[in-house]
C-alpha positions in Angstrom: 0.0 0.0 0.0 1.4 3.4 -1.0 1.2 6.5 1.2 -1.6 8.9 0.3 -0.8 12.6 -0.1 2.6 12.0 -1.7 3.3 14.3 -4.7 3.6 12.7 -8.1 6.9 12.7 -10.0 7.6 13.8 -13.5 5.2 11.2 -15.0 2.3 12.7 -12.9 1.3 9.2 -11.6 -0.1 9.7 -8.1 0.6 6.9 -5.6 -3.1 6.6 -5.0 -3.5 5.4 -8.6 -1.5 2.3 -7.8 -3.8 1.4 -4.9 -6.8 1.4 -7.2 -5.6 -0.5 -10.2 -7.8 -3.1 -11.7 -6.7 -6.7 -12.5 -5.9 -5.8 -16.1 -3.7 -2.8 -15.1 -1.9 -4.9 -12.5 -1.2 -7.6 -15.0 0.1 -5.0 -17.5 2.3 -3.4 -14.9 3.6 -6.7 -13.8 4.5 -7.6 -17.4 6.3 -4.2 -17.8 8.3 -4.8 -14.6 9.3 -8.3 -15.8 10.4 -6.9 -19.2 12.4 -4.2 -17.4 14.2 -6.9 -15.4 14.7 -9.2 -18.4 16.1 -6.5 -20.6 18.0 -4.6 -17.8 16.6 -1.3 -19.1 14.6 1.4 -17.3 12.2 3.8 -19.2 13.8 7.2 -19.7 10.9 8.9 -18.0 11.7 7.0 -14.8 15.2 8.4 -14.9 13.9 12.0 -14.9 13.1 13.8 -11.7 10.9 16.9 -11.0 13.0 19.1 -8.8 11.2 21.6 -6.5 12.3 23.8 -3.7 10.6 23.3 -0.4 10.9 25.9 2.4 12.5 24.6 5.6 10.2 24.8 8.6 11.2 27.1 11.4 12.8 29.8 9.2 11.7 33.4 8.9 9.4 33.5 5.8 10.4 37.1 5.1 14.0 36.1 4.6 14.5 34.6 1.1 17.8 32.8 1.3 18.6 29.9 -1.0 19.7 27.8 2.0 16.1 28.0 3.3 14.8 26.2 0.2 16.6 22.9 -0.3 15.8 21.0 -3.5 13.7 17.9 -3.4 13.6 15.4 -6.3 10.3 13.8 -7.1 10.8 10.5 -8.9 8.3 8.2 -10.6 6.3 6.3 -8.1 6.5 3.2 -10.3 
């Protein structure tokens, strides 16, 4: 079970989608994972990250210093 409320990555697949897949989608995804393992290749989109800056908690919101906004990489949930 995936965590609800987690932001999607570059592919815009929300973790909640994986919780509600039907049997056909699960079978298709399973075949995809097996093919990835057999060919030893990963889809290019899964190698891409969406990088966003998140404000650290406890900092003065009026002070805009780069150190107060560390980057976070959002990867594909799959």
